[in-house]
All heavy atoms as TSV, in Angstrom:
chain	resi	resn	atom	element	x	y	z
A	1	MET	N	N	16.245	-5.333	0.919
A	1	MET	CA	C	15.953	-4.175	0.122
A	1	MET	C	C	16.325	-4.443	-1.351
A	1	MET	O	O	17.427	-4.793	-1.606
A	1	MET	CB	C	16.650	-2.971	0.659
A	1	MET	CG	C	16.122	-1.716	0.076
A	1	MET	SD	S	17.127	-0.320	0.612
A	1	MET	CE	C	16.208	0.551	1.596
A	2	ALA	N	N	15.391	-4.317	-2.271
A	2	ALA	CA	C	15.705	-4.475	-3.675
A	2	ALA	C	C	16.173	-3.186	-4.274
A	2	ALA	O	O	15.956	-2.128	-3.790
A	2	ALA	CB	C	14.392	-4.905	-4.418
A	3	GLU	N	N	16.881	-3.352	-5.372
A	3	GLU	CA	C	17.384	-2.164	-6.122
A	3	GLU	C	C	16.944	-2.145	-7.571
A	3	GLU	O	O	16.903	-3.224	-8.225
A	3	GLU	CB	C	18.947	-2.056	-6.003
A	3	GLU	CG	C	19.438	-1.690	-4.633
A	3	GLU	CD	C	20.876	-1.381	-4.672
A	3	GLU	OE1	O	21.542	-1.461	-5.717
A	3	GLU	OE2	O	21.370	-1.009	-3.617
A	4	ARG	N	N	16.644	-0.944	-8.099
A	4	ARG	CA	C	16.327	-0.787	-9.500
A	4	ARG	C	C	17.601	-0.635	-10.268
A	4	ARG	O	O	18.694	-0.395	-9.726
A	4	ARG	CB	C	15.424	0.390	-9.687
A	4	ARG	CG	C	14.090	0.281	-8.930
A	4	ARG	CD	C	13.246	1.431	-9.138
A	4	ARG	NE	N	13.752	2.609	-8.486
A	4	ARG	CZ	C	13.070	3.701	-8.164
A	4	ARG	NH1	N	11.803	3.789	-8.471
A	4	ARG	NH2	N	13.634	4.716	-7.595
A	5	THR	N	N	17.480	-0.687	-11.583
A	5	THR	CA	C	18.665	-0.494	-12.440
A	5	THR	C	C	19.269	0.863	-12.367
A	5	THR	O	O	20.487	1.047	-12.637
A	5	THR	CB	C	18.329	-0.809	-13.878
A	5	THR	OG1	O	17.312	0.020	-14.335
A	5	THR	CG2	C	17.970	-2.331	-14.017
A	6	ASP	N	N	18.562	1.917	-11.972
A	6	ASP	CA	C	19.073	3.252	-11.880
A	6	ASP	C	C	19.711	3.447	-10.459
A	6	ASP	O	O	20.082	4.607	-10.121
A	6	ASP	CB	C	18.067	4.367	-12.125
A	6	ASP	CG	C	16.890	4.286	-11.122
A	6	ASP	OD1	O	16.842	3.389	-10.258
A	6	ASP	OD2	O	15.966	5.130	-11.257
A	7	GLN	N	N	19.874	2.365	-9.700
A	7	GLN	CA	C	20.550	2.382	-8.425
A	7	GLN	C	C	19.784	3.129	-7.335
A	7	GLN	O	O	20.366	3.456	-6.280
A	7	GLN	CB	C	21.976	2.897	-8.580
A	7	GLN	CG	C	22.853	2.168	-9.554
A	7	GLN	CD	C	22.926	0.683	-9.151
A	7	GLN	OE1	O	23.176	0.330	-8.084
A	7	GLN	NE2	N	22.638	-0.209	-10.133
A	8	GLN	N	N	18.500	3.411	-7.460
A	8	GLN	CA	C	17.742	4.020	-6.446
A	8	GLN	C	C	17.195	2.919	-5.561
A	8	GLN	O	O	16.572	1.980	-6.049
A	8	GLN	CB	C	16.515	4.792	-7.035
A	8	GLN	CG	C	16.963	6.001	-7.872
A	8	GLN	CD	C	17.578	7.053	-7.024
A	8	GLN	OE1	O	17.183	7.263	-5.890
A	8	GLN	NE2	N	18.506	7.789	-7.617
A	9	PRO	N	N	17.415	2.975	-4.248
A	9	PRO	CA	C	16.917	1.867	-3.401
A	9	PRO	C	C	15.402	1.939	-3.309
A	9	PRO	O	O	14.799	2.936	-3.424
A	9	PRO	CB	C	17.521	2.207	-2.027
A	9	PRO	CG	C	17.908	3.638	-2.065
A	9	PRO	CD	C	18.135	3.980	-3.518
A	10	VAL	N	N	14.871	0.732	-3.174
A	10	VAL	CA	C	13.340	0.569	-3.172
A	10	VAL	C	C	13.065	-0.399	-2.055
A	10	VAL	O	O	13.768	-1.424	-1.890
A	10	VAL	CB	C	12.900	0.087	-4.524
A	10	VAL	CG1	C	11.906	-1.008	-4.466
A	10	VAL	CG2	C	12.327	1.253	-5.368
A	11	GLU	N	N	12.091	-0.146	-1.288
A	11	GLU	CA	C	11.665	-1.073	-0.207
A	11	GLU	C	C	11.109	-2.298	-0.758
A	11	GLU	O	O	10.302	-2.208	-1.792
A	11	GLU	CB	C	10.619	-0.389	0.661
A	11	GLU	CG	C	11.123	0.790	1.447
A	11	GLU	CD	C	12.035	0.373	2.631
A	11	GLU	OE1	O	11.828	-0.712	3.212
A	11	GLU	OE2	O	13.032	1.132	2.933
A	12	ALA	N	N	11.403	-3.467	-0.235
A	12	ALA	CA	C	10.791	-4.750	-0.734
A	12	ALA	C	C	9.327	-4.606	-0.525
A	12	ALA	O	O	8.808	-4.184	0.506
A	12	ALA	CB	C	11.346	-5.906	0.044
A	13	GLY	N	N	8.513	-5.102	-1.585
A	13	GLY	CA	C	7.111	-5.065	-1.450
A	13	GLY	C	C	6.488	-3.674	-1.759
A	13	GLY	O	O	5.269	-3.563	-1.577
A	14	SER	N	N	7.240	-2.669	-2.126
A	14	SER	CA	C	6.637	-1.422	-2.388
A	14	SER	C	C	6.511	-1.115	-3.870
A	14	SER	O	O	6.789	-0.071	-4.375
A	14	SER	CB	C	7.462	-0.282	-1.748
A	14	SER	OG	O	8.715	-0.199	-2.347
A	15	ILE	N	N	6.068	-2.103	-4.622
A	15	ILE	CA	C	5.870	-2.006	-6.058
A	15	ILE	C	C	4.604	-1.352	-6.314
A	15	ILE	O	O	3.524	-1.754	-5.857
A	15	ILE	CB	C	5.953	-3.362	-6.752
A	15	ILE	CG1	C	7.338	-3.956	-6.531
A	15	ILE	CG2	C	5.670	-3.242	-8.215
A	15	ILE	CD1	C	7.449	-5.403	-6.962
A	16	PHE	N	N	4.610	-0.224	-7.068
A	16	PHE	CA	C	3.395	0.583	-7.339
A	16	PHE	C	C	2.856	0.112	-8.714
A	16	PHE	O	O	3.605	-0.120	-9.634
A	16	PHE	CB	C	3.685	2.062	-7.329
A	16	PHE	CG	C	3.960	2.563	-5.944
A	16	PHE	CD1	C	5.237	2.631	-5.477
A	16	PHE	CD2	C	2.934	2.912	-5.138
A	16	PHE	CE1	C	5.462	3.119	-4.223
A	16	PHE	CE2	C	3.131	3.376	-3.858
A	16	PHE	CZ	C	4.405	3.492	-3.389
A	17	GLY	N	N	1.550	0.114	-8.787
A	17	GLY	CA	C	0.864	-0.174	-10.088
A	17	GLY	C	C	-0.087	1.007	-10.352
A	17	GLY	O	O	-0.119	2.063	-9.657
A	18	TRP	N	N	-0.875	0.794	-11.308
A	18	TRP	CA	C	-1.888	1.850	-11.787
A	18	TRP	C	C	-3.190	1.215	-11.832
A	18	TRP	O	O	-3.379	0.139	-12.356
A	18	TRP	CB	C	-1.507	2.365	-13.165
A	18	TRP	CG	C	-2.322	3.503	-13.596
A	18	TRP	CD1	C	-3.418	3.432	-14.444
A	18	TRP	CD2	C	-2.179	4.857	-13.254
A	18	TRP	NE1	N	-3.967	4.617	-14.587
A	18	TRP	CE2	C	-3.257	5.523	-13.897
A	18	TRP	CE3	C	-1.318	5.576	-12.453
A	18	TRP	CZ2	C	-3.380	6.944	-13.713
A	18	TRP	CZ3	C	-1.510	6.938	-12.282
A	18	TRP	CH2	C	-2.491	7.608	-12.963
A	19	CYS	N	N	-4.204	1.852	-11.232
A	19	CYS	CA	C	-5.578	1.381	-11.304
A	19	CYS	C	C	-6.327	2.169	-12.435
A	19	CYS	O	O	-6.382	3.370	-12.398
A	19	CYS	CB	C	-6.300	1.664	-9.975
A	19	CYS	SG	S	-8.060	1.195	-10.045
A	20	HIS	N	N	-6.757	1.394	-13.359
A	20	HIS	CA	C	-7.491	2.054	-14.500
A	20	HIS	C	C	-8.887	2.463	-14.141
A	20	HIS	O	O	-9.499	3.216	-14.858
A	20	HIS	CB	C	-7.559	1.061	-15.695
A	20	HIS	CG	C	-6.171	0.911	-16.363
A	20	HIS	ND1	N	-5.318	-0.131	-15.974
A	20	HIS	CD2	C	-5.575	1.594	-17.289
A	20	HIS	CE1	C	-4.222	-0.058	-16.660
A	20	HIS	NE2	N	-4.315	1.013	-17.490
A	21	TRP	N	N	-9.431	2.075	-13.021
A	21	TRP	CA	C	-10.746	2.467	-12.634
A	21	TRP	C	C	-10.801	3.795	-11.907
A	21	TRP	O	O	-11.586	4.653	-12.235
A	21	TRP	CB	C	-11.450	1.340	-11.815
A	21	TRP	CG	C	-12.129	0.362	-12.756
A	21	TRP	CD1	C	-13.457	0.272	-12.933
A	21	TRP	CD2	C	-11.536	-0.664	-13.477
A	21	TRP	NE1	N	-13.774	-0.672	-13.862
A	21	TRP	CE2	C	-12.553	-1.301	-14.256
A	21	TRP	CE3	C	-10.218	-1.022	-13.718
A	21	TRP	CZ2	C	-12.317	-2.315	-15.129
A	21	TRP	CZ3	C	-9.966	-2.086	-14.606
A	21	TRP	CH2	C	-11.015	-2.717	-15.325
A	22	HIS	N	N	-9.930	4.021	-10.916
A	22	HIS	CA	C	-9.904	5.335	-10.290
A	22	HIS	C	C	-8.827	6.192	-10.890
A	22	HIS	O	O	-8.667	7.360	-10.436
A	22	HIS	CB	C	-9.797	5.226	-8.748
A	22	HIS	CG	C	-8.392	4.878	-8.234
A	22	HIS	ND1	N	-8.019	3.654	-7.895
A	22	HIS	CD2	C	-7.343	5.693	-8.020
A	22	HIS	CE1	C	-6.737	3.690	-7.448
A	22	HIS	NE2	N	-6.317	4.914	-7.570
A	23	LYS	N	N	-8.066	5.687	-11.882
A	23	LYS	CA	C	-7.071	6.394	-12.593
A	23	LYS	C	C	-6.038	7.042	-11.686
A	23	LYS	O	O	-5.723	8.259	-11.733
A	23	LYS	CB	C	-7.732	7.481	-13.470
A	23	LYS	CG	C	-8.644	6.896	-14.529
A	23	LYS	CD	C	-9.259	7.997	-15.356
A	23	LYS	CE	C	-10.102	7.404	-16.461
A	23	LYS	NZ	N	-10.993	6.349	-16.257
A	24	GLY	N	N	-5.459	6.144	-10.835
A	24	GLY	CA	C	-4.384	6.636	-10.007
A	24	GLY	C	C	-3.479	5.495	-9.535
A	24	GLY	O	O	-3.759	4.335	-9.846
A	25	PRO	N	N	-2.387	5.806	-8.833
A	25	PRO	CA	C	-1.429	4.840	-8.443
A	25	PRO	C	C	-2.022	3.930	-7.344
A	25	PRO	O	O	-2.925	4.391	-6.600
A	25	PRO	CB	C	-0.286	5.650	-7.911
A	25	PRO	CG	C	-0.840	6.927	-7.547
A	25	PRO	CD	C	-1.986	7.140	-8.459
A	26	SER	N	N	-1.460	2.715	-7.223
A	26	SER	CA	C	-1.980	1.775	-6.222
A	26	SER	C	C	-0.938	0.713	-5.947
A	26	SER	O	O	-0.222	0.269	-6.857
A	26	SER	CB	C	-3.246	1.085	-6.746
A	26	SER	OG	O	-3.615	0.065	-5.893
A	27	GLU	N	N	-0.862	0.281	-4.675
A	27	GLU	CA	C	0.050	-0.807	-4.325
A	27	GLU	C	C	-0.684	-2.081	-4.407
A	27	GLU	O	O	-0.068	-3.119	-4.286
A	27	GLU	CB	C	0.514	-0.602	-2.877
A	27	GLU	CG	C	1.446	0.535	-2.673
A	27	GLU	CD	C	2.040	0.617	-1.280
A	27	GLU	OE1	O	1.888	-0.282	-0.508
A	27	GLU	OE2	O	2.670	1.696	-1.004
A	28	THR	N	N	-2.016	-2.052	-4.680
A	28	THR	CA	C	-2.795	-3.353	-4.728
A	28	THR	C	C	-3.345	-3.682	-6.066
A	28	THR	O	O	-4.138	-4.571	-6.251
A	28	THR	CB	C	-4.002	-3.272	-3.684
A	28	THR	OG1	O	-4.822	-2.219	-4.066
A	28	THR	CG2	C	-3.441	-3.069	-2.291
A	29	ALA	N	N	-2.894	-2.927	-7.111
A	29	ALA	CA	C	-3.441	-3.167	-8.444
A	29	ALA	C	C	-2.997	-4.505	-8.975
A	29	ALA	O	O	-1.812	-4.895	-8.889
A	29	ALA	CB	C	-2.959	-2.036	-9.393
A	30	VAL	N	N	-3.922	-5.249	-9.549
A	30	VAL	CA	C	-3.632	-6.520	-10.245
A	30	VAL	C	C	-4.421	-6.539	-11.560
A	30	VAL	O	O	-5.338	-5.810	-11.771
A	30	VAL	CB	C	-4.093	-7.749	-9.389
A	30	VAL	CG1	C	-3.365	-7.849	-8.096
A	30	VAL	CG2	C	-5.597	-7.785	-9.104
A	31	LEU	N	N	-3.935	-7.397	-12.460
A	31	LEU	CA	C	-4.563	-7.541	-13.796
A	31	LEU	C	C	-5.946	-8.094	-13.657
A	31	LEU	O	O	-6.137	-9.111	-12.984
A	31	LEU	CB	C	-3.724	-8.454	-14.605
A	31	LEU	CG	C	-4.161	-8.774	-15.995
A	31	LEU	CD1	C	-4.039	-7.477	-16.887
A	31	LEU	CD2	C	-3.265	-9.829	-16.638
A	32	VAL	N	N	-6.925	-7.390	-14.259
A	32	VAL	CA	C	-8.311	-7.871	-14.243
A	32	VAL	C	C	-8.876	-8.065	-15.654
A	32	VAL	O	O	-9.908	-8.780	-15.783
A	32	VAL	CB	C	-9.236	-6.923	-13.456
A	32	VAL	CG1	C	-8.898	-6.875	-12.008
A	32	VAL	CG2	C	-9.225	-5.543	-14.047
A	33	GLN	N	N	-8.263	-7.519	-16.632
A	33	GLN	CA	C	-8.800	-7.701	-17.995
A	33	GLN	C	C	-7.738	-7.580	-19.023
A	33	GLN	O	O	-6.844	-6.713	-18.896
A	33	GLN	CB	C	-9.890	-6.658	-18.283
A	33	GLN	CG	C	-10.567	-6.809	-19.592
A	33	GLN	CD	C	-11.714	-5.793	-19.769
A	33	GLN	OE1	O	-11.910	-4.924	-18.958
A	33	GLN	NE2	N	-12.387	-5.839	-20.916
A	34	VAL	N	N	-7.748	-8.445	-20.067
A	34	VAL	CA	C	-6.812	-8.422	-21.141
A	34	VAL	C	C	-7.570	-8.116	-22.380
A	34	VAL	O	O	-8.620	-8.691	-22.673
A	34	VAL	CB	C	-6.052	-9.772	-21.355
A	34	VAL	CG1	C	-5.220	-9.734	-22.567
A	34	VAL	CG2	C	-5.220	-10.077	-20.143
A	35	ILE	N	N	-7.160	-7.045	-23.086
A	35	ILE	CA	C	-7.855	-6.697	-24.309
A	35	ILE	C	C	-7.084	-7.220	-25.528
A	35	ILE	O	O	-5.977	-6.840	-25.747
A	35	ILE	CB	C	-7.993	-5.119	-24.405
A	35	ILE	CG1	C	-8.712	-4.645	-23.223
A	35	ILE	CG2	C	-8.618	-4.739	-25.729
A	35	ILE	CD1	C	-8.628	-3.119	-23.030
A	36	GLU	N	N	-7.647	-8.172	-26.184
A	36	GLU	CA	C	-6.996	-8.801	-27.371
A	36	GLU	C	C	-7.529	-8.194	-28.695
A	36	GLU	O	O	-8.719	-8.004	-28.804
A	36	GLU	CB	C	-7.232	-10.316	-27.290
A	36	GLU	CG	C	-6.617	-10.957	-26.085
A	36	GLU	CD	C	-6.797	-12.457	-26.060
A	36	GLU	OE1	O	-7.064	-13.064	-27.147
A	36	GLU	OE2	O	-6.733	-13.079	-25.030
A	37	GLN	N	N	-6.592	-7.964	-29.607
A	37	GLN	CA	C	-6.948	-7.438	-30.896
A	37	GLN	C	C	-6.285	-8.326	-31.959
A	37	GLN	O	O	-5.204	-8.779	-31.748
A	37	GLN	CB	C	-6.536	-5.980	-31.051
A	37	GLN	CG	C	-7.262	-5.078	-30.095
A	37	GLN	CD	C	-6.907	-3.637	-30.362
A	37	GLN	OE1	O	-5.789	-3.320	-30.735
A	37	GLN	NE2	N	-7.867	-2.731	-30.201
A	38	GLY	N	N	-6.949	-8.452	-33.082
A	38	GLY	CA	C	-6.411	-9.240	-34.095
A	38	GLY	C	C	-5.273	-8.554	-34.845
A	38	GLY	O	O	-4.346	-9.169	-35.294
A	39	SER	N	N	-5.276	-7.222	-34.866
A	39	SER	CA	C	-4.326	-6.450	-35.601
A	39	SER	C	C	-3.863	-5.283	-34.626
A	39	SER	O	O	-4.756	-4.606	-34.072
A	39	SER	CB	C	-4.839	-5.885	-36.887
A	39	SER	OG	O	-4.016	-4.924	-37.418
A	40	GLY	N	N	-2.623	-5.078	-34.458
A	40	GLY	CA	C	-2.165	-4.007	-33.592
A	40	GLY	C	C	-2.058	-4.528	-32.125
A	40	GLY	O	O	-2.406	-5.630	-31.814
A	41	PRO	N	N	-1.547	-3.601	-31.237
A	41	PRO	CA	C	-1.357	-4.047	-29.895
A	41	PRO	C	C	-2.640	-4.137	-29.135
A	41	PRO	O	O	-3.602	-3.383	-29.397
A	41	PRO	CB	C	-0.448	-2.894	-29.318
A	41	PRO	CG	C	-0.838	-1.662	-30.154
A	41	PRO	CD	C	-1.090	-2.277	-31.483
A	42	GLY	N	N	-2.727	-5.052	-28.224
A	42	GLY	CA	C	-3.853	-5.189	-27.312
A	42	GLY	C	C	-3.643	-4.331	-26.132
A	42	GLY	O	O	-2.964	-3.305	-26.217
A	43	GLY	N	N	-4.145	-4.701	-24.988
A	43	GLY	CA	C	-3.955	-3.946	-23.768
A	43	GLY	C	C	-4.261	-4.757	-22.517
A	43	GLY	O	O	-4.743	-5.884	-22.593
A	44	SER	N	N	-3.972	-4.171	-21.419
A	44	SER	CA	C	-4.206	-4.818	-20.149
A	44	SER	C	C	-4.780	-3.759	-19.163
A	44	SER	O	O	-4.353	-2.636	-19.236
A	44	SER	CB	C	-2.945	-5.338	-19.504
A	44	SER	OG	O	-2.330	-6.242	-20.356
A	45	LEU	N	N	-5.778	-4.172	-18.427
A	45	LEU	CA	C	-6.381	-3.213	-17.435
A	45	LEU	C	C	-6.120	-3.791	-16.005
A	45	LEU	O	O	-6.304	-4.971	-15.789
A	45	LEU	CB	C	-7.849	-3.092	-17.685
A	45	LEU	CG	C	-8.276	-2.449	-19.028
A	45	LEU	CD1	C	-9.800	-2.406	-19.138
A	45	LEU	CD2	C	-7.717	-1.072	-19.148
A	46	TYR	N	N	-5.762	-2.911	-15.120
A	46	TYR	CA	C	-5.480	-3.233	-13.714
A	46	TYR	C	C	-6.417	-2.525	-12.823
A	46	TYR	O	O	-6.880	-1.357	-13.115
A	46	TYR	CB	C	-4.034	-2.807	-13.419
A	46	TYR	CG	C	-3.041	-3.624	-14.169
A	46	TYR	CD1	C	-2.677	-3.309	-15.501
A	46	TYR	CD2	C	-2.438	-4.725	-13.607
A	46	TYR	CE1	C	-1.799	-4.038	-16.233
A	46	TYR	CE2	C	-1.506	-5.483	-14.354
A	46	TYR	CZ	C	-1.170	-5.127	-15.619
A	46	TYR	OH	O	-0.291	-5.874	-16.343
A	47	ALA	N	N	-6.773	-3.115	-11.693
A	47	ALA	CA	C	-7.657	-2.520	-10.731
A	47	ALA	C	C	-7.105	-2.765	-9.264
A	47	ALA	O	O	-6.594	-3.871	-9.025
A	47	ALA	CB	C	-9.079	-3.076	-10.756
A	48	CYS	N	N	-7.217	-1.768	-8.416
A	48	CYS	CA	C	-6.785	-1.901	-7.018
A	48	CYS	C	C	-7.867	-2.640	-6.227
A	48	CYS	O	O	-8.990	-2.876	-6.747
A	48	CYS	CB	C	-6.591	-0.491	-6.428
A	48	CYS	SG	S	-8.047	0.534	-6.299
A	49	ALA	N	N	-7.524	-3.072	-5.031
A	49	ALA	CA	C	-8.402	-3.778	-4.173
A	49	ALA	C	C	-9.746	-3.101	-3.918
A	49	ALA	O	O	-10.882	-3.752	-4.059
A	49	ALA	CB	C	-7.760	-4.209	-2.833
A	50	PRO	N	N	-9.779	-1.811	-3.534
A	50	PRO	CA	C	-11.062	-1.105	-3.308
A	50	PRO	C	C	-11.982	-1.110	-4.592
A	50	PRO	O	O	-13.159	-1.305	-4.517
A	50	PRO	CB	C	-10.692	0.255	-2.851
A	50	PRO	CG	C	-9.336	0.118	-2.331
A	50	PRO	CD	C	-8.697	-0.978	-3.179
A	51	CYS	N	N	-11.391	-0.824	-5.727
A	51	CYS	CA	C	-12.091	-0.783	-6.970
A	51	CYS	C	C	-12.632	-2.146	-7.377
A	51	CYS	O	O	-13.791	-2.299	-7.832
A	51	CYS	CB	C	-11.286	-0.150	-8.133
A	51	CYS	SG	S	-11.016	1.621	-7.914
A	52	ARG	N	N	-11.852	-3.190	-7.160
A	52	ARG	CA	C	-12.298	-4.594	-7.432
A	52	ARG	C	C	-13.415	-4.886	-6.594
A	52	ARG	O	O	-14.441	-5.499	-7.093
A	52	ARG	CB	C	-11.123	-5.583	-7.233
A	52	ARG	CG	C	-10.045	-5.468	-8.257
A	52	ARG	CD	C	-9.123	-6.698	-8.188
A	52	ARG	NE	N	-8.671	-7.089	-6.878
A	52	ARG	CZ	C	-7.553	-6.568	-6.289
A	52	ARG	NH1	N	-6.842	-5.674	-6.947
A	52	ARG	NH2	N	-7.123	-6.947	-5.148
A	53	GLU	N	N	-13.439	-4.505	-5.326
A	53	GLU	CA	C	-14.530	-4.875	-4.407
A	53	GLU	C	C	-15.788	-4.053	-4.782
A	53	GLU	O	O	-16.889	-4.644	-4.883
A	53	GLU	CB	C	-14.117	-4.539	-2.951
A	53	GLU	CG	C	-15.185	-4.925	-1.947
A	53	GLU	CD	C	-14.762	-4.694	-0.496
A	53	GLU	OE1	O	-13.527	-4.766	-0.263
A	53	GLU	OE2	O	-15.600	-4.501	0.313
A	54	GLN	N	N	-15.640	-2.772	-5.028
A	54	GLN	CA	C	-16.799	-1.937	-5.419
A	54	GLN	C	C	-17.467	-2.351	-6.713
A	54	GLN	O	O	-18.684	-2.255	-6.834
A	54	GLN	CB	C	-16.336	-0.491	-5.563
A	54	GLN	CG	C	-16.013	0.224	-4.275
A	54	GLN	CD	C	-15.408	1.587	-4.513
A	54	GLN	OE1	O	-15.219	2.014	-5.671
A	54	GLN	NE2	N	-15.113	2.238	-3.403
A	55	ARG	N	N	-16.664	-2.862	-7.652
A	55	ARG	CA	C	-17.205	-3.149	-8.979
A	55	ARG	C	C	-17.370	-4.650	-9.299
A	55	ARG	O	O	-17.692	-5.054	-10.401
A	55	ARG	CB	C	-16.304	-2.493	-10.063
A	55	ARG	CG	C	-16.391	-0.991	-9.977
A	55	ARG	CD	C	-15.290	-0.305	-10.722
A	55	ARG	NE	N	-15.379	1.101	-10.680
A	55	ARG	CZ	C	-14.940	1.916	-9.654
A	55	ARG	NH1	N	-14.344	1.380	-8.633
A	55	ARG	NH2	N	-15.029	3.190	-9.718
A	56	GLY	N	N	-17.044	-5.488	-8.274
A	56	GLY	CA	C	-17.155	-6.906	-8.491
A	56	GLY	C	C	-16.161	-7.467	-9.489
A	56	GLY	O	O	-16.496	-8.444	-10.211
A	57	LEU	N	N	-15.013	-6.933	-9.565
A	57	LEU	CA	C	-13.961	-7.378	-10.513
A	57	LEU	C	C	-13.135	-8.476	-9.871
A	57	LEU	O	O	-12.843	-8.419	-8.687
A	57	LEU	CB	C	-13.078	-6.200	-10.892
A	57	LEU	CG	C	-13.799	-5.001	-11.551
A	57	LEU	CD1	C	-12.843	-3.834	-11.626
A	57	LEU	CD2	C	-14.297	-5.396	-12.906
A	58	ALA	N	N	-12.778	-9.455	-10.640
A	58	ALA	CA	C	-11.936	-10.527	-10.136
A	58	ALA	C	C	-10.560	-10.474	-10.883
A	58	ALA	O	O	-10.441	-10.079	-12.074
A	58	ALA	CB	C	-12.566	-11.883	-10.417
A	59	PRO	N	N	-9.457	-10.856	-10.201
A	59	PRO	CA	C	-8.191	-10.916	-10.911
A	59	PRO	C	C	-8.250	-11.815	-12.119
A	59	PRO	O	O	-8.982	-12.795	-12.110
A	59	PRO	CB	C	-7.238	-11.512	-9.853
A	59	PRO	CG	C	-7.833	-11.151	-8.548
A	59	PRO	CD	C	-9.338	-11.211	-8.765
A	60	TYR	N	N	-7.542	-11.434	-13.153
A	60	TYR	CA	C	-7.566	-12.226	-14.412
A	60	TYR	C	C	-7.179	-13.644	-14.191
A	60	TYR	O	O	-6.164	-13.911	-13.500
A	60	TYR	CB	C	-6.612	-11.525	-15.417
A	60	TYR	CG	C	-6.704	-12.133	-16.814
A	60	TYR	CD1	C	-7.740	-11.867	-17.615
A	60	TYR	CD2	C	-5.717	-13.015	-17.249
A	60	TYR	CE1	C	-7.822	-12.386	-18.906
A	60	TYR	CE2	C	-5.768	-13.553	-18.496
A	60	TYR	CZ	C	-6.846	-13.249	-19.333
A	60	TYR	OH	O	-6.901	-13.769	-20.596
A	61	GLY	N	N	-7.927	-14.591	-14.652
A	61	GLY	CA	C	-7.637	-16.047	-14.499
A	61	GLY	C	C	-8.153	-16.656	-13.239
A	61	GLY	O	O	-8.036	-17.863	-13.071
A	62	ALA	N	N	-8.679	-15.847	-12.318
A	62	ALA	CA	C	-9.211	-16.378	-11.104
A	62	ALA	C	C	-10.580	-17.016	-11.309
A	62	ALA	O	O	-11.356	-16.567	-12.185
A	62	ALA	CB	C	-9.385	-15.273	-10.060
A	63	PRO	N	N	-10.865	-18.185	-10.731
A	63	PRO	CA	C	-12.175	-18.804	-10.894
A	63	PRO	C	C	-13.253	-17.845	-10.394
A	63	PRO	O	O	-13.151	-17.226	-9.362
A	63	PRO	CB	C	-12.097	-20.079	-10.143
A	63	PRO	CG	C	-10.957	-19.893	-9.210
A	63	PRO	CD	C	-10.007	-18.885	-9.785
A	64	ARG	N	N	-14.389	-17.851	-11.021
A	64	ARG	CA	C	-15.535	-17.073	-10.612
A	64	ARG	C	C	-16.534	-17.855	-9.938
A	64	ARG	O	O	-16.803	-18.914	-10.036
A	64	ARG	CB	C	-16.139	-16.374	-11.813
A	64	ARG	CG	C	-15.147	-15.353	-12.410
A	64	ARG	CD	C	-15.838	-14.485	-13.461
A	64	ARG	NE	N	-14.866	-13.565	-13.961
A	64	ARG	CZ	C	-14.971	-12.303	-13.999
A	64	ARG	NH1	N	-16.030	-11.749	-13.441
A	64	ARG	NH2	N	-14.056	-11.524	-14.377
């Protein structure tokens, strides 16, 4: 069992992410797109497994 810095116990492997496609929490969200900007902060978009399958999205850096 892993622990966070606020001392709340967390189950190993229960890391939650955010899916930018269905706009909700997900345990399967992975990085699919990096938004680069010349000035100012860029961004990153994450998608869960069902959204990746439905929309044909591949994890960032994966061969197509």
